[in-house]
BALUMTI-682840 format. One record per atom (N, C-alpha, C, O, CB): x, y, z. Coordinates in steps of 0.001 Angstrom, whole numbers, plus 500000, padded with zeros to 6 digits. Atoms other than C-alpha are relative to their C-alpha. Glycine has a CB too. Layout:
N
XYZ...
END
This chain:
196
499870498478499534388674015816466712499017500036501205497855499631501226499546501204498738500369499599498554387883016700470141498378500491500173498033501192499221501039501292500454501345499922499585384326017147471290500130501364501198501110501563501916499443498337500664499956498942499542383444020261472916499603499711501595499880500491502507499180500904499161500483500818498453381955018053476200501358499751500387501821500330501370498953498337499951498677500858499649385411016033476169500803500762500199501648500352500995500572499091499102499129499115499760387317019147476062499745500668500963500802501146501377500230500667499145500366499679499277385406020608478675500076499092501316500187499692502386499123500362499519499272500301499083386161018025480917501426499873500323501868499999501466499632499272500151498902499882500051389406017758480129500768501090500718501827500871501307500127499960498939499712498867499810389769021392480946499955499468501918500809499383502800498863501257499131500597499824498485387725020801484301501132499167500981501455499362502153498213499211500158498939501378499103390282017781485382500980500648500123501425500810501259500510498430499255498674498915499771393328020169484466499665500808501248500191500735502358500253501187498620500591498755498791391571022883486568500397499369501311501016499957502198498054500317500048500043500674498380391573020518489533501256499428500384501609499322501558498906498732500206498266500259499643395147019369489419500734501359500245501569501528501134500908499213498587499324499144499439396069022710489162499044501383499971498827502020498940501368500039499314501157498961500236393441025466490191500652501469499993499931502467500017498792499890501255499670498918500184395893028103489965500138500847498678500264502064498547500856499918500534500129500092501455395828027648486056500729501226499860501496501332500816498484499913499304499000498812500383397626030853484892499637501294500373499724502281499642500217500111498577500500498269499355396290033855487245500708500533500355500482501722500578499175500326501043499108499623499276399445034089488647500658501486498288500940502682498372501154498243500709499321499108500744400759035647485126500006501349499743499001501817499207499931499678499187500273498313500659401449039438484490499600500533501185499359501724500989498691500327498676500637499643499427400134039885487920500994501065500749501796500369501372499301499017500522499125499282499675402285042986489196500020500624501417500756501515501841500010500790499109500585499550498761400540043242492611500658499081500804501058499532501878498438500003500128499677500767499117401779040170494018501666500477500162502206500999499186499601498480499580498827499785499555405428040648495952500310498496500595501468498137500382500034501263500998499592501555499632405409036741497549498639498944500001497412499042500031500742499979501694501201501103500032403629033779497477500739498552500728501445497694500200499414499661498099499306501128499534404571031340500105498826498755500163499044497740500825500800500417501451501194500688499580400981029665499997500133498776499186499449497791499464498625500805499773500102501417501073401966027016496981500425498796500750500347497700500195501083500068498562500193501293499450402673024633499581499311499381500429499649498372501047500387499773500530501544500115499776398985024332500043499721499185498597498883498289498701499075501675500171500684500530501241398490023137496371500965498785499850501877498917499034499921501113498593499151501224499967400240019920496717499382499194498808500132498218498843499952499162501502499964500291501177398931018615493480500365500233498688500188499531497693499440499931499974499358499471500831400778021074491536501284499538500340501858499534501429499789501300499913498619500740499733403915019361490679500644500582498872501772500125498687500042498258500017499341499741501150404794021198487471499930501345499788498799501781499573499543499291498933499644498698500698406113024726486566500553499629498535501434498876498120501165500862500892499891500223501504405429025414482737500349501410499552499786502372500073498580499389499254500167498704500536406478028261480848499292500031498266498816499117497593501587500665500101500455499781501422405435029421477506498291500409499593497478499489499673500378498596499303501350499808500050401965031191476688499101499520499628497973499920499915499774500635499693501062500805500239400304028665475149499256498982501102498185498390500968500458499307498989500145500988499126400329026655478244498861500439501092499315501380501744501387499689500598501049499343499254397347027541480340499514499716501291498783500397502010499049499949499366500078500551498661397664024804483300501230500346500497501846499297500304499720498517500112498854500159499126400630025566485057500273501176501130499299501821501517501207499888499074499929499304498508401988027662488093501453501083499181502215501607499994500529498513501836499126499169500262404515029758485938499575501716500597498475502246500748500175499784498447500042498357499334405008033472487360500259501037498764500028502229498966501422500303501319499107498764500940406536035404484175499085501367500149498019501380500763500145499538498014500477498674500034405586038973483791499673500177501746499207501316501784498552500164498834500065499723498786405197039010487893501110500967500556501949500497501324499957498829500605498953499384499886407406042186488142500460500609501314501415501310501649499913500792499148499940499889498381407093042477491563500320499060501261500605499312502432498893500313500292499787501736499085407444038494492940501504500204500434502407500471499640499856498155498739498567500067499932410549038458494918500211498496500507501224497816500342500660501191501012499840501614499550409632034941496590498824499384499900497688499842500017500471499715501474501036500703500768408009031912495365500517498669500383501540498109499989499886500321498341499538501548499463407833028509497370499499499105499183498351498925498778499517499540501441500389501267500974408456025522495279500131498729500734500772497890500100500972499876498664499668500774499306408556023147497698499050498635499463499455497514499771499908500579501377500594501142500487405986020756496021500572499936498278500243499019497525498227500144500253499722500275501352407513021286492634500810498701499309501836498695499989500632501071499687499253500863500424409191018115490642500369500087498764501119499219498317499583499016500203499667499919501719409492019242486950499571501344499986498680501918500611499074498885498751499794498874500482410330022213485361500129500248498286501209500254497695501102500337500707499768500546501363409424022105481666500563501244499422501155500974498377498655499387499191499463498859500547410561025762480833499119500821498955497890500890498960501215499597499411501007499221501168409531027958477739500802499676498517501714498877498309499887502034500312499435500256501304410363028095474223501345501064499889501542502046500605498767500264498769498693499274500372413746029461472790500089501104499214500982501949499289500788499237499410500145499288500852412714031279470349498834500709499874497873500299500526500249499452499161501042499064499610410328034190469713499419500653500980499899501787500973499337499715499771500412499703499024408494035025472576500914499478501443500546499817502568498726499585499806499604500799498788410932032910475014500695501000501115500879500814502318501076498772499531499148498957498761412742035889476673498782500357501013499022500781502143500784501782499238500701499826498853409265036186478274499022499552500682498163499956501466499762500715500001501382501267499893407352033262478426500937498845500882500351497879501370499288499136497961499519500942499184410018031299480271499391500220501599499008501304502039501584500084499871500903500172498786408512030406483629500092501135501418499127501379502143500382498479500510499728498872499171410070033178486021500303501397499747500478502315500548500832499699500584499428498962500917410977035594483366499254501563500840498218501731501484499386499627498054500179498394499565410898039455484332499314500129501636498481500991501914498770500846498734500473499940498836410287038564488188501580500981500531502550501501499980499524498286500699498587499309498733412658040018491588500442498736500197501575498876500657499551500912501832499742500789498876413038036463492800501720499845499744502141499663498602498997498471500011498781500229499760416636036145493618500802498827500196501891498581499679500122500531500756499723501259499984416802032754494940498785498862499505497663498988499997500441499830501351500583501052499384415227029641494239500000498848500349500718498100499686499470499905499769499737501134499325414759026796496341498994498755499244497784498903499067499704500309501649500966500922500802413462023558494442500504498540500430501080497755499677500092500260498218499567501202498944414010020622497574500024498885498913500941498070498805498785499630501452500959501541500559411860018022495055500338499862498503499964498851497909497973500144500112499832500194501260413124018755491591500706498717499233501879498370499367500570501027499744499364501369500865413568015548489208500415500195498667501447499837498099498975498832499825499789499380501347412948017166486018500132501711499759499550502683500239498793499500499202499518498752500514414680019927484227499934500358498484500736499708497814501305500069500378500232499678501321413586021519480671500978501242499757501979501581500389498429500296499732498691498779500616415208024600478594499115501020500416497896501023500585500559500143498019500034498711499891415350027961479278499265500284501360498815501429501411499375500598498780500450500116498889413959027431482758499834501445500981498856501858501604500836499004500492499883498976499192415629030597484360500651500946499028501737501481499255500740499696501308499724499011500981415877032708481362499206501484500429498027501490500786499492499375498514500429498957499807415473036448481892499659500144501517498531500509501851499035500173499119500363499629498827415699036691485464501163500891500139502209500343499791499745498905501031499030499179499539417952039589486462500008500266501298500910501090501453499998501054499413499845500542498518417693039115490110500430498739500462500603498376501625498913500044500570499542501173498865418757035963490494501398499608499995502204499702499069499241498619499797498727500123499459421593034999492195500168498545500445501328498174500268500206500996501134500287501414499799420882031432493230499288498972500055498383499056500885500147499827500500500981501120500393419252028210492249500547498719500705501645498293500346499899499778498306499902500808498927419182025468495033499312498578499407498082498620499372499260500706501335500628500991500324418393021990493717500142498756500756501213498158500643500236499861498869499823501029499354417697019181495954500767498874499639501517498815498665499047499698500217499646501473500323418531015396496365499615499032498799500241498129498242499562499367500995500657500826500902416203014142494076500217500158497931499857499518496942498429500351500563499484499674501172417524015550491055500544498799498784501750498559498843501050500841500457499738500606500876417493012950487831500563500001498654501533499383498215499368499737500032500110500208501180416853013862484526500126501830499623499556502723500251498566499003499636500047498830500712417845017028482243499186499517498636499413498487498001501545500626499765500499500429501276415312017332479253500367500711499132499632500676498146498773499898499860499398498781501123417298020048477180501047500489500379501352500961501474499187501247499730498472499150499555420652021232476729499677501380500032500506502170499580501385499850498848500245498469499903419203024487477237499691500271501476499640501433501880498727500530499019500548499909498720418120023720480877500548500928500797499776501435501611500043498886500622499202498983499632420824026114482040500306501097499269501191501824499721500957499579500275499629498872500968421035028604479423499562501383500930498880501360501954499055499847498360500499498635499677420486032136480245499995500053501642499333500866502288498425500271499307500358499716498511420971031472483933501336501346500457502269501783499784500167498179501099498867498874499441422963034287486407499958499424501301498925499011501828499625501825499967499638500546498509424256033145489640500181498560499942500235497930498886498840500298501124499363501346499687425170029838491094498921499454499840497790499907499662500720499668501313501380500871500408423390026698490649500613499051501349501824498850501440499794499079497965499563500785499234423735024568493501499084498306500206498014498048500756500082500931501175500789501193499747422830020979493388500583498639501088501698498126501177499791499473498526499670500680499270422712018712495789500109498601500155500598498081501157499596500355500557500143501378500521422124015163494217501854499611500367502818500376500391499330499960497986498777500630500387425118012722494427500084499341499049501261498993498960500449499339500733500063500479501598424581011201491103499371500996499313498256501495499461499186498628499677500598498947501379424604013554487936498898499558499565498632498366499413500877500102498621501387500338500806421404013692486468500445499457498712501648499377498461498973501353499712499814500503501461421127012265482883499415500696498945498665501607499297499521498725499836500806499426500992419866013367479696501003500882499000502224500862498843498825500899500727499448498695501191420614016143477051501437500724500824501599501056501998498408501613499738498872499343499168424080017585477521499790501520499905499411502295499028501527499591499444500347498179499650423969021030479174500741500861499090501869500375499021500544500602501649499012498982500220425614024083477214499585501017501037498794500912501975500040500572498483499688498882499817426245027223478025499541501312499704499790502364500294500759499920499726500555499166501026424243029070475309499618501617501129498969501502502169498377499006499145500696498791499286423599032977476764499945500026501389499172500853501873498668500131499626499512499668498586424868032405480562500513501251500222501497501570499554500988499151500427500050498596499802424849035893481828501119499548501254500827498930502278498288500875500338499224499979499060428635036156483461500568498545499979500653497966498896499335500478501211499401501110500005430235032916484707499852499231501195500765498898501950501195500201499716500759500644498703427868031194487337500835498726499818501377498461498745498087499772499958499699501489499778429088027658488461498977499202500478497864499592500832501036499803500895501352500825499531427191024743489404501152499452501487502381499485501557499175498340498478499463500374498925428222023523492616499280498675500634498056498646500762500002501153500840500345501028499581428051019996494085500573499367501245501562499758501866500085499369499095499564500498498413428351017909497166501880499586499378502308499003498382498668498044500799498384500223500453432623018040497474500316498616499733501485498548499354501077500454501150499640501542499890432682013862497363499827500111499034500967499826498669499437498873500717500209500158501050431489014129493927500253500789498318499939500735497129499107499845500385499471498767501116433034016825492094500483499281498528499926499367497434501565500950500730499422500373501170434973015210489716498972498528499352499246498075498241501747499665500405501262500932500954431678012270488851499428501328498956499506501268497729498287499202501310500628498735500788429950015944487712501043499979498904500818499405497838499898501610500905499536499868501364432915016849485576500249498698498883500333498924497676501251500675500201500135501101500744433113013331484177498539499763499205498617499117498160500306498931500925501090500320500232429410013185483510499759500634498961499960501847498892499231500104500878500156499384500867428339013425480196498898501239499954499327502330499581499898499127499248500795498529499824425455016055480581500551501095500432500418502153499816498993499986500846499122498595499590427580018454482544501528499850499350502529500292499914500170500180501912498351499909500793430770017773479957500589501864499811501646502413500122499767499133497891499698498376500344430366021783478767500480500937501382501345501813501361498416500756499345499659499496498980430461022834482251500958499583500966501128500129502056499144500132500421499204500775498929432862020613483833501046501125500472501457500997501625500803498518499359499136499142499195435324023845484248499323501074501035499928501914501700500843500745499020500726499456499137432699025254486116499582499527501153499211500436501896499210500286499535500213500601499387431949022784488481500565500140500994501732500058500609499971499258499630499636500341498824432926022796492057499332499592500887498156499248500776500464500672500408500622500344498740432464022023495463499240500674500876499598501811501183500728499682500639500989499034499204429743023207497603500822500895501067500537502075501273498810499068500854499533499231498890432249024082500539500516501196499384500560502268499987501037499288500870499424498339500397433756026773498269498923500852499662499313501933499221501040500120498628500909498991500395430470028495497602499707500978500753499054500563501711498975499578499713500190499071499277430187031750499122499173500979499604499311501375498447500966500390500287501168499612500131427196033704499409500484501454499655499661502337499412499042499706501212
END
């Protein structure tokens, strides 16, 4: 069993890694947050009510712009129970997420984002940790990585409308043939066809 002293030290270390803790969650006053670029040690966004040390902004109902330049991993949130409100960006006004250094994505990351029109992922994307990574997404997903990410086979559970995944023109067929993207094959299109 973990001693109080040990737990306090662990909490202190985690807080140093992410001084934001869960302070954003439910903040209805914040409209934009570009300062995330200064928190260079914060690499992960994590949904879920039980996650204390993360940069999730669920419940920030007026937040429309969130700088995610340093983020390499989005863990997501639970898919049942309070999943609708505990996804990392749930109930915000964010219309576009630009995540240039994302390498890993988990489940339900883009759930309950009624304003979302576009997710832009950079060239470092390699790993899908959940079949539900793009579940409940609305709007286009633009992936700039030339080699399709591997891991769980994505499904289209709960997808709102018929959003597409746009990838570099020269690798459209590679994505359609990739195991992880099999269920999205008919929704994979070249970036050159993307229209705002």
